[in-house]
C-alpha positions in Angstrom: 65.9 3.9 22.5 64.0 6.1 19.9 65.1 5.9 16.2 64.3 8.4 13.5 64.4 6.9 10.0 65.4 8.8 6.9 62.9 8.9 4.0 65.0 6.3 2.2 64.9 4.0 5.3 61.1 4.5 5.6 61.0 3.3 2.0 62.9 0.2 3.0 60.6 -0.3 6.0 57.6 -0.3 3.6 58.9 -3.7 2.3 58.8 -5.1 5.8 55.3 -3.7 6.3 54.1 -5.3 3.1 55.5 -8.6 4.0 53.9 -8.5 7.5 50.5 -7.4 6.0 50.6 -10.1 3.3 51.5 -12.8 5.8 48.6 -11.9 8.0 46.2 -11.7 5.0 47.3 -15.1 3.6 47.1 -16.7 7.0 43.6 -15.4 7.6 42.5 -16.7 4.2 43.9 -20.1 5.0 42.6 -20.5 8.6 39.3 -22.4 9.0 37.7 -24.6 11.7 40.0 -27.6 12.1 43.2 -25.6 11.8 45.7 -26.2 14.6 47.5 -23.2 16.1 50.8 -25.0 15.6 50.0 -25.3 11.8 49.6 -21.5 11.8 53.0 -21.1 13.3 54.5 -23.5 10.8 52.9 -21.6 7.9 54.2 -18.3 9.2 57.7 -19.7 9.7 57.7 -21.0 6.1 56.7 -17.6 4.8 59.5 -16.0 6.8 62.1 -18.4 5.3 60.8 -17.9 1.7 60.9 -14.1 2.1 64.4 -14.1 3.6 62.9 -12.3 6.6 63.8 -12.7 10.3 61.4 -13.6 13.1 61.3 -11.1 16.0 59.7 -13.6 18.3 61.7 -16.9 18.4 64.5 -15.6 20.6 62.5 -12.9 22.3 62.8 -13.1 26.1 61.5 -9.9 27.9 60.9 -9.6 31.6 57.2 -10.1 31.3 57.4 -13.5 29.5 58.8 -16.9 30.3 61.2 -16.7 27.5 62.5 -17.3 24.9 59.1 -17.2 23.1 60.1 -20.0 20.7 57.5 -19.4 18.0 57.2 -16.9 15.2 53.6 -15.6 15.6 51.2 -14.9 18.5 47.9 -16.8 18.3 45.5 -15.5 20.9 42.1 -17.4 21.1 38.9 -16.2 22.8 39.8 -15.0 26.3 43.5 -14.6 25.3 44.4 -11.1 24.0 48.1 -10.6 23.9 51.3 -12.8 23.4 49.3 -15.9 22.7 51.9 -18.8 22.6 50.8 -21.3 19.8 50.0 -24.7 21.2 48.3 -27.9 20.2 44.8 -26.5 19.9 42.4 -27.1 17.0 40.3 -24.0 16.2 36.5 -24.4 16.2 33.7 -22.6 14.4 33.1 -19.4 16.3 36.5 -19.0 18.0 37.7 -15.5 18.1 41.4 -15.4 17.0 44.0 -12.7 17.1 47.2 -13.0 15.0 50.0 -10.7 16.1 53.0 -10.8 13.8 56.3 -8.9 13.7 59.2 -9.5 11.3 62.4 -7.8 10.2 63.1 -7.4 6.5 66.3 -5.7 5.4 66.9 -4.7 9.0 63.6 -2.9 9.6 60.9 -4.3 11.9 57.2 -3.8 11.4 54.4 -5.2 13.6 50.7 -5.8 13.0 47.7 -7.6 14.5 44.3 -8.6 13.3 41.3 -10.2 15.1 38.6 -12.2 13.4 36.1 -15.0 14.0 37.0 -18.4 12.6 34.2 -20.0 10.5 30.7 -18.7 10.1 29.4 -18.3 13.7 30.0 -14.6 14.4 28.4 -13.3 17.5 27.3 -9.7 17.6 29.5 -9.0 20.7 32.5 -10.3 18.9 31.8 -8.2 15.9 31.4 -5.1 18.1 34.7 -5.7 19.9 36.6 -6.2 16.7 35.1 -3.2 15.0 35.7 -1.0 18.1 39.5 -1.8 18.1 39.7 -1.2 14.4 37.9 2.2 14.8 40.2 3.1 17.7 43.2 2.2 15.6 42.2 4.5 12.8 41.5 7.3 15.3 45.0 6.8 16.8 46.6 6.8 13.4 44.8 10.0 12.4 46.1 11.7 15.6 49.7 10.6 14.7 50.7 13.8 13.0 54.1 15.4 13.0 54.3 17.9 15.9 51.5 16.1 17.9 52.3 14.2 21.1 51.9 10.6 22.2 49.1 11.7 24.5 47.1 12.8 21.4 47.2 9.3 20.0 46.3 7.8 23.4 43.4 10.2 23.9 42.0 9.4 20.4 42.2 5.7 21.0 40.8 5.9 24.5 37.9 8.1 23.5 36.7 5.4 21.0 37.2 2.5 23.5 35.5 4.3 26.4 32.6 5.5 24.2 32.0 1.9 23.3 31.9 1.1 27.1 35.1 -0.8 27.3 37.5 -0.6 30.2 41.0 0.3 29.2 44.1 -1.5 30.4 47.4 0.6 30.4 49.9 -2.2 31.2 50.5 -2.9 27.5 50.0 -0.6 24.5 51.7 0.6 21.4 55.4 1.2 21.1 58.2 2.4 18.8 59.8 0.1 16.2 62.8 0.4 13.9 65.8 -1.8 13.9 64.4 -3.7 16.9 60.8 -4.7 17.8 60.1 -2.9 21.0 61.4 0.7 21.4 60.3 3.9 23.1 58.0 5.7 23.2 55.3 3.7 24.9 51.8 4.4 23.7 49.1 3.8 26.3 45.6 3.2 24.9 44.2 6.0 27.0 45.7 9.4 27.9 45.5 13.2 27.9 46.0 15.2 24.7 49.1 17.5 24.5 51.1 15.3 26.8 54.2 13.2 26.2 56.8 12.8 23.5 56.6 15.1 20.5 56.1 13.1 17.2 58.8 13.8 14.6 59.2 12.7 11.0 61.0 9.4 10.7 59.5 7.9 13.8 57.9 4.4 13.4 55.1 3.6 15.8 53.2 0.3 16.3 49.8 1.5 17.4 47.6 -1.2 19.0 44.3 -0.8 20.8 43.0 -3.9 22.4 40.0 -4.7 24.7 38.6 -7.3 27.0 34.9 -7.8 27.5 33.8 -6.5 31.0 37.3 -6.1 32.6 40.6 -4.3 32.3 42.5 -6.9 34.4 44.9 -9.4 32.8 46.0 -12.8 34.0 48.9 -14.8 32.7 48.2 -18.3 31.4 50.3 -21.3 32.8 52.6 -21.1 29.7 54.1 -17.9 31.2 53.3 -15.9 28.0 49.7 -15.7 27.0 47.8 -12.9 28.6 44.0 -13.4 29.1 41.0 -11.6 30.5 40.6 -12.1 34.2 36.9 -12.9 33.8 37.4 -15.5 31.0 35.5 -13.4 28.5 36.3 -12.6 24.9 38.9 -10.1 23.7 40.1 -8.3 20.5 43.2 -6.5 19.3 44.1 -4.5 16.2 47.5 -3.1 15.2 49.4 -1.3 12.4 52.9 0.1 12.1 52.8 3.8 11.1 55.6 6.1 9.8 55.4 9.7 10.9 56.0 12.0 8.0 55.8 15.8 7.3 52.7 15.1 5.2 50.9 12.9 7.7 51.0 9.3 9.0 51.7 6.5 6.6 50.4 3.0 7.3 53.2 0.6 6.5 51.4 -2.7 7.3 48.3 -2.1 5.1 48.1 -4.2 2.0 48.9 -2.2 -1.2 
């Protein structure tokens, strides 16, 4: 399914984007060495209740997971990169953490992810990975112009990732959002320009480059959800929800 929102509906979706952005920002400010992943989930759940929002994850049970997910946020640590199921783990100084959060406010879903190092011990390789995904995200967003194609976004993202010498996995990538969390079109993190679905005003896209150090192969953790690098090395992931408009892409999940 592909939904095209009216300008009024995009305005409503901005409220969802601001909630998702603020939640991630507040969680990042609160997390420190000694924080338990289950605490993070509880904090996010409380924020959802206070805002009158709806979790997109609790009852989510796609074919690629051992569902339902049962938590309200993805917490991926170190070698985990996607769909990190929160569990009883206490974060340590130097852990690389990705928070991936999607919620529905007033019927519209937005989705965003941030990666950061917990505490003060930031390795140069971690910083490089995080900055590369952020740079690739901005490149993909810049390519998300009305009349362009999905392949233009994929090519922009992949060019940044490959120039930084990362291998690119195409099993999981960006996607459409709207009244539900995962919609068409799929947005691979590498591709050829001028190919694929034509971007039209009203389309909401969750654009999400992610990388693993030294591999493109994923393995699934015993929890049936968490996806990790096959070599056990670090990972990073950045994501924004963007609205396609006549005047250019608008980032909905960026703090005002």
